C-alpha positions in Angstrom: 111.0 74.2 49.7 109.6 75.0 53.2 112.1 74.6 55.9 112.0 74.6 59.7 114.7 77.0 61.0 116.4 76.7 64.4 119.2 79.0 65.5 121.2 79.3 68.8 123.3 81.9 70.5 125.5 81.4 73.5 125.4 84.1 76.1 128.3 84.1 78.5 127.7 87.1 80.7 124.8 88.7 82.6 125.4 91.8 80.5 124.9 89.8 77.3 121.7 88.4 78.6 120.4 91.8 79.6 121.4 93.3 76.2 119.5 90.4 74.4 116.4 90.8 76.6 116.4 94.5 75.9 116.1 93.7 72.2 113.4 91.1 72.9 111.2 93.5 74.9 111.8 96.3 72.4 113.3 98.5 75.1 116.0 99.7 72.5 115.8 101.0 69.0 115.1 98.1 66.6 115.5 99.3 63.0 114.2 96.1 61.4 110.9 96.1 63.5 107.6 97.9 62.6 106.5 99.8 65.7 102.8 99.6 64.6 103.0 95.8 64.9 104.9 95.6 68.1 101.7 95.4 70.2 101.1 92.0 68.4 104.2 90.5 70.0 103.8 87.8 72.6 105.6 87.4 75.9 105.6 84.1 77.8 106.9 83.8 81.3 107.9 87.4 81.9 106.5 90.9 80.9 109.6 93.0 81.1 113.4 92.8 81.2 113.5 93.0 85.0 111.2 90.0 85.5 113.0 87.9 82.9 116.4 88.7 84.6 115.0 87.7 88.0 113.9 84.3 86.6 117.2 83.8 84.9 119.3 84.6 88.0 117.1 82.3 90.1 118.1 79.3 87.9 121.8 79.9 88.0 123.8 77.6 90.3 125.7 79.0 93.3 129.1 78.2 91.6 129.6 79.3 88.0 132.8 78.7 86.0 134.4 81.8 84.6 134.1 80.6 81.0 130.6 79.0 81.4 127.8 79.7 79.0 125.1 81.1 81.3 122.2 81.1 78.8 121.4 79.7 75.4 119.1 81.9 73.2 117.0 79.9 70.7 115.4 81.3 67.6 112.6 79.3 65.9 111.1 80.3 62.6 110.6 78.9 59.1 111.3 79.8 55.5 109.9 83.3 54.8 107.5 82.1 52.2 106.3 79.2 54.5 105.7 81.6 57.4 103.8 84.0 55.3 101.6 81.2 53.9 100.6 80.2 57.5 97.6 81.8 59.3 98.2 83.4 62.7 96.6 80.3 64.3 99.0 78.0 62.4 102.0 80.1 63.3 101.0 80.0 67.0 100.6 76.2 66.9 104.0 75.8 65.4 105.6 78.0 68.0 103.7 76.3 70.8 105.0 72.9 69.7 108.6 74.3 69.4 108.3 75.7 73.0 107.2 72.2 74.3 110.2 70.7 72.5 112.6 73.1 74.2 110.9 72.4 77.6 111.3 68.6 77.1 114.9 69.0 76.0 116.0 71.3 78.8 113.3 71.0 81.5 110.4 73.5 81.6 111.9 75.2 84.7 115.1 76.1 82.7 113.2 77.8 79.9 113.0 81.1 81.8 111.4 83.2 79.1 110.1 83.0 75.6 108.3 85.3 73.2 107.1 85.7 69.6 108.1 88.7 67.4 105.5 89.6 64.8 106.7 93.1 64.1 109.6 91.9 61.9 109.5 90.7 58.3 109.2 87.0 59.3 107.5 86.0 62.5 109.7 84.0 64.9 109.8 82.7 68.4 112.8 83.1 70.7 113.5 81.5 74.0 116.1 81.9 76.8 117.3 78.7 78.4 119.7 78.1 81.3 121.6 75.0 80.1 121.6 72.9 83.3 122.4 69.2 83.1 120.9 66.4 85.2 123.4 67.3 88.0 122.2 70.9 88.1 125.5 72.2 86.6 125.9 74.6 83.7 126.8 72.3 80.7 126.1 73.9 77.4 128.4 71.5 75.7 126.0 68.6 76.4 123.4 70.3 74.3 125.4 72.2 71.7 128.7 70.3 71.9 129.8 70.6 68.2 128.8 70.1 64.6 127.5 66.6 65.2 125.4 67.7 68.2 124.0 70.6 66.3 123.2 68.5 63.3 121.4 66.0 65.5 119.5 68.8 67.2 118.3 70.2 63.8 117.2 66.7 62.7 115.3 66.0 66.0 113.6 69.4 65.8 112.5 69.0 62.2 111.2 65.5 62.9 109.4 66.2 66.2 108.1 69.8 65.4 108.6 70.9 61.8 107.1 68.0 59.9 103.8 68.3 61.7 103.5 71.8 60.3 104.7 71.1 56.8 108.3 72.2 57.4 111.3 70.1 56.4 114.8 69.9 57.6 117.6 71.5 55.6 119.8 69.2 53.6 121.9 67.0 55.8 125.6 66.7 55.0 125.5 69.9 53.0 128.3 72.5 53.3 125.9 75.0 54.8 127.1 76.1 58.2 125.0 76.6 61.3 124.0 80.3 61.6 123.9 81.9 65.0 121.2 84.4 66.0 123.8 87.2 65.9 124.7 86.2 62.3 121.0 85.9 61.4 120.3 89.5 62.6 123.4 90.8 60.9 122.1 89.5 57.6 118.6 90.9 58.3 120.0 94.4 59.2 122.4 94.3 56.2 119.5 93.5 53.9 117.5 96.5 55.2 120.3 99.0 55.3 120.1 101.7 52.6 122.5 101.3 49.8 124.6 104.2 48.6 123.7 104.8 44.9 126.5 105.1 42.4 126.5 108.7 41.1 127.7 109.6 37.6 129.2 113.1 37.6 129.0 114.6 34.1 132.1 116.0 32.5 132.6 119.7 31.9 131.9 121.0 28.4 134.3 123.0 26.4 134.2 126.7 27.4 131.5 125.9 30.0 131.6 128.4 33.0 131.9 127.2 36.6 128.4 128.3 37.5 126.8 126.5 34.6 128.8 123.4 35.2 128.0 123.4 38.9 124.3 123.8 38.3 124.4 120.9 35.8 126.3 118.6 38.2 123.9 119.5 41.0 120.9 118.7 38.8 122.5 115.4 37.7 123.2 114.3 41.3 119.6 115.2 42.5 118.1 113.2 39.6 120.2 110.1 40.5 119.6 110.1 44.2 116.0 111.1 44.0 114.7 107.5 43.9 116.7 106.4 46.9 115.6 109.5 48.9 112.0 108.8 48.0 112.4 105.2 49.3 114.1 106.3 52.5 111.4 109.0 53.1 108.7 106.3 52.7 110.5 103.9 55.1 110.9 106.7 57.6 107.3 107.7 57.3 106.3 104.1 57.8 108.5 103.7 60.9 107.1 106.9 62.4 103.5 106.1 61.7 102.8 104.4 65.0 104.4 107.3 66.9 102.4 109.8 64.9 99.2 107.9 65.5 99.9 107.8 69.2 100.6 111.5 69.3 97.5 112.3 67.3 95.4 110.1 69.7 96.8 111.9 72.7 96.2 115.3 71.1 92.6 114.3 70.2 92.1 113.1 73.8 93.4 116.5 75.2 91.2 118.4 72.8 88.2 116.4 73.8 88.8 117.0 77.5 89.2 120.7 76.9 86.1 120.9 74.8 84.1 119.0 77.5 85.3 121.4 80.2 84.3 124.4 78.0 80.9 122.9 77.4 80.4 122.2 81.1 81.4 125.8 82.0 79.1 127.3 79.3 76.2 125.1 80.5 76.8 126.2 84.1 76.8 129.9 83.0 73.6 129.4 81.0 71.9 127.8 84.0 72.9 130.7 86.3 71.7 133.2 83.8 68.4 131.4 83.4 68.0 131.3 87.1 68.8 135.0 87.4 66.2 135.9 84.6 63.6 133.7 86.3 64.2 135.5 89.6 63.9 138.9 87.8 60.7 137.8 86.1 59.2 136.6 89.4 60.0 140.0 91.1 58.5 141.8 88.1 55.3 139.8 88.4 55.1 140.4 92.1 55.6 144.1 91.6 52.9 144.4 89.0 50.6 142.4 91.2 51.2 144.6 94.3 51.0 147.8 92.2 51.4 151.1 94.2 54.8 152.3 95.3 56.8 149.1 94.3 55.4 149.3 90.7 56.2 153.0 90.5 59.8 152.4 91.6 60.2 149.6 89.0 58.8 151.9 86.3 61.3 154.7 87.4 64.2 152.2 87.2 63.2 151.2 83.7 63.0 154.9 82.6 66.5 155.5 84.1 67.9 152.6 82.1 66.3 153.9 78.9 67.7 157.4 79.5 71.2 156.0 80.1 71.0 154.0 76.9 70.0 157.2 75.0 72.9 159.2 76.5 75.4 156.5 75.6 74.1 156.4 72.0 74.4 160.3 71.8 77.9 160.2 73.2 79.0 157.6 70.6 77.5 159.8 67.8 79.3 162.9 69.0 82.7 161.1 69.3 82.4 160.2 65.6 
């Protein structure tokens, strides 16, 4: 079945909001995200953590209860198979309708920031809402008051948003419990965490020496962990691919700049040399044209150069 998925997380401190926003903007290490796809993420209402915090703080009332929920973080997605079956345009339409639903539910001015993560396994939208009621007071309970309120919220979301995009509500009245965003990511990270393989250590053979047994144990261990190591290396290589590509691009740019400078310097030197040769040729032509003493001096200079070259050649032959 294809289900609409809606999760919530209550944030009760400014530090919790900042920590969540740091994850949203990928300003911290995110093991379950593919860095090469991070540029495809979308930010709505703010472009960095600082701007999102400013908008969040601007919506807070002057007086805040000590135990008040300052912000509600929503996560909107669908069953993994359903999201993969959608085109990018269809996913964007689903997320746009979900954002409108949140703005109607809470007031557009209270939805301070939203975004779409496309660098994780299943694309999803998230939104940060200051839960102000009609009196302008923080009142998360009026929106997420309990199991009944959460159930009604899920039903309303599926009806007003999910169905139009081919997504159904989960079974009402089932024993399935509401999953928070924190629990959702805990499951995602646990699924991606490498599992320690069970290693079978061989028994020592009768009259087998320590060195022989040690070598046999080492070989057995290597053979058993090899598949897991191969998988981990592949995952690490995939994670580092974007960084390696960026470094390669920067190195290529630096090499291109250095090559361009070298070519410019070489071209300048060639032009100066050509200019010098042209000047010498002009002087030679003038000397030949004038004849007399200038030509005699030029001939004498050429003879001196020829004699110097002969002497240098003889000196090299004697040194050998």
